[in-house]
N, C-alpha and C positions, 0 to 999 in steps of 0.2 A: 382444369389447369392448362394454361397456354404454354407454348414453348419458351416464352420470354420470362415467365415468372417461376420457372422451375427452381426449386430450392438448391442452393449451392451445396456441394458435397465434395469430399476429397477422394483420393485415389481408392482407398480401402472401401469407402461407401459405394463408389461406382462399381467396384468389383462385386460387391455383395448384391447389387441390383441387376447385374448382367444375366444371371440365370433366367430371370423372368422376361428378359428381352431377347431370348435366343429363339432362332427358328428350329423346327424339329430336325433331329439328326438322322432320322430314318433313311437308310440307304446310302449314307455318306461313306466313302472309303475311309480306312482306318487313320491315315495320316491327317486328312482333312478334319476328321471327327475328333481325334484324341490329341493331336499336336497343334494343328494350325488354328483350330477354333479357340483353344486355350491361349495360344500366343496372341491371336487377334484380340482376345478379351483384355489382356493386359495392355495392349496398345490402344484399344478403344477407351479404357479407363484413363490412360495417360492423356489421350487426346481430349477427353471430356474435361479433365482438370485444366488443360491448357486452353480450353474454350475453342478448340478447332472444330471446323464443320466437317461433315462426312465427305463433301466434295473435295475439301483440302486433303483429307486422308487419302482419297482416291487418287488425287494428283501425285502425292508422294509415293504411293504404291506404284503408279505408272513410271515414275522417275527411276525407282530402283529396278523395276522389271525390264524396262527398255534399255537401261544402261547395261544390264547383264546380257541382254540379247545382242546389243551392238558389239559388246566385247567378244562374244562367240564368233561373230562374222568377221571381225577386223583384226583380232590379236592372234599371235602364234600360240597354239595350244601348249599348255604347260600345267604342271600340278598346281602352281600358284594361281594361274588363271582359272583353273577348274574350281578351286576353293572360292575365289572371288566371285565368279559367275554364280555358283551354287548359293552363296550367301546372299547375293543381290536378289536372286529369284525367290529364295525362301523368305527374305524380309518383305519383298513385294507381295508375295502370296499372303503372308500374315496381315499385312496392311489391307489387302483386298478383303479379308474377313473382318478386319476392324471397322471399315467404313460402314458396313451394314449394321454391325453391333452398336456403333456409335449413334447411327440414325435412330435405332430403336430406343437406345438409352436416352437420347435427347428428345425423343418423340418428334423428330423432324424428317421422317421418311418422305420421299417425294418420287413422283414418276420421273422427273428429270434426273434425279440422282441414280435411280435404278437404270435408266437408259444409259447414262454415262458409264456406269459400272459394267454393263453388258457390252457396250461398244469397245471399251478398253480390253475386256476379257477376250472378245473375239479377235481383236488385233494382236494380242500377245500369243494366242494359240496358233495363229497362222504364221506370224513373223518368227517365232522361236524355231519352228521347224525349217523355215527358209534360211535362218541364220546357220543352222546345222548343215544345211545343203551347201551354203557358201563356204563354211569352214572345211567341210569334207573335200570340196572341189579344190580349195586352195592349199590345204595343209596335209590331208590324210593320204598316205601311200596305200590305198586300198583299191580293189577292182572298181571300175567305173559304175558297175551295176549297183553299188551301194548308194549311189546318188538317188536312186529310185525310192529308197527307204524314207528319207525325210519328206519327199514329195507325197508318198502314200500316207505317211503319218499325219501330215498337214491335212490331207483330205479326210482321213478317218476322224480326227479330233474336231475338225470344223463341222462335219455332219453330226457327230455325237453332241457337241455343245449346242448346236442349233436345235436338234431334236429334243434335248432335255429342257431347254428354255421353252420351246413350243409346247411340249407336254404340259408344263406348269401353267403357261398362259391359257391354253385351251381348257384345262381343267377349271382354272379359276373363272374363266369367262362363262363356261357352261354352268358351273355351280351358282354364280351370281345371277345369271340370266334366268335360271329356273327357280331361284329362291331356295335352293337346297344347300345347306351348310356343307362345307368341305369335310370329308371324313376325318375323324380324329386319327392322329398319327399313332400307330401301334408302338409297342416296345421295340426299339431298334436292335437288330441282331448284330452281335459282335462278330459272329462267324461270317456273316455276309460282308461286313465292313472289311474283314481280312481277305475274303475271296476276291473282292473287287479292288484290292490295293494296287494292282498294276495299272489301273485306270486313273489313279490319283495323280493330279498335277504335282503334288508335293513330292511324289516319288521321282517324277521326271526332273524336278529341280535338283534333287539329290544325285541323280545320275551324272550330272555334270562334274561331280567330284572326281570322276574318272577321266576327265578330258585330257589329262596329262599323258594318258596311254590310249592313243587312237584305237588300238585293237580292242582293249577292254571296253572302252566307251561304245564302240560300234556294236559289239556283241550285246551289251546290256540294252542299248538304244533299239537295236533290231528286235530283241526279245520283247521289249515293251510294245513295240509297234505290232508285232504278231498277236500279242495278248489283247491289245486294244482292238485290233481288227476282229478277233474272235468274239470279244464281248459285244461289239457293235452288231456283228452278224446275228448274234443270238438275241440281242435286245430289240432290234428294229421290229421283228414280227410281234414281239410281246407288246411293245408300245403301240403298234398299229391296232392290235387287239384291244388295248385299253381305250383307245379313241373310239373304236367301233362300239364298245360297251357304253360309252358316254352317249353316242347317237341312239342306241337302243333304249337307254334309260330315258332320254329326252322324249323319244317317240311314245314310250309307254305312259309318260306323264301327260302327254297331250291328248290321250284317248279319253 
């Protein structure tokens, strides 16, 4: 079946087909796994009915996300602003999940679409924390040392995002090059999803609900930064070990 002769189906039918078009949830933090993926599924089904393309959904996701980021950097913090920013980021994140689900639903996944998605993700990760830096400098009555927190957070999340993407790409490249099928995803652990919740981008989106109270926001934001730093410090040696095992496996197969 080609992408152009796919049978027409409505919203409910698209929702029913989504489970077979999902990526494995193993290792995903709880908000992304249980909330964002489901919200993205509803949006993907709606986009499917509207005959939208995955790249169009990606563009709308970017519009919501960067509108929220711009508001953080330019508007005076308030409870209303915090709600608006959090809502914009949450919707943008759900649409970020929807574009991939829509691509699999329509069977129109592409390298160009994956590239666009990753580039926008990397841009939002860096600029969101830079927006917090600008906001804190302009509006927060806090010690100047706090300005180092968003700078550090941007560095930590940039390294984490790049490493996770690189892990996936190197595994796929090694498996395809050796002709070895990718290992089957095990049963995802709910406990692990909860333990890594502080690393979830969705939790960071919700943290902006406290933007009306600079002290409360800075405390939560700082705590998330420390937890993400600790996670990255623990994860990097493990990921390096995973890559080393791929090398050893490849060497064993060549003997």
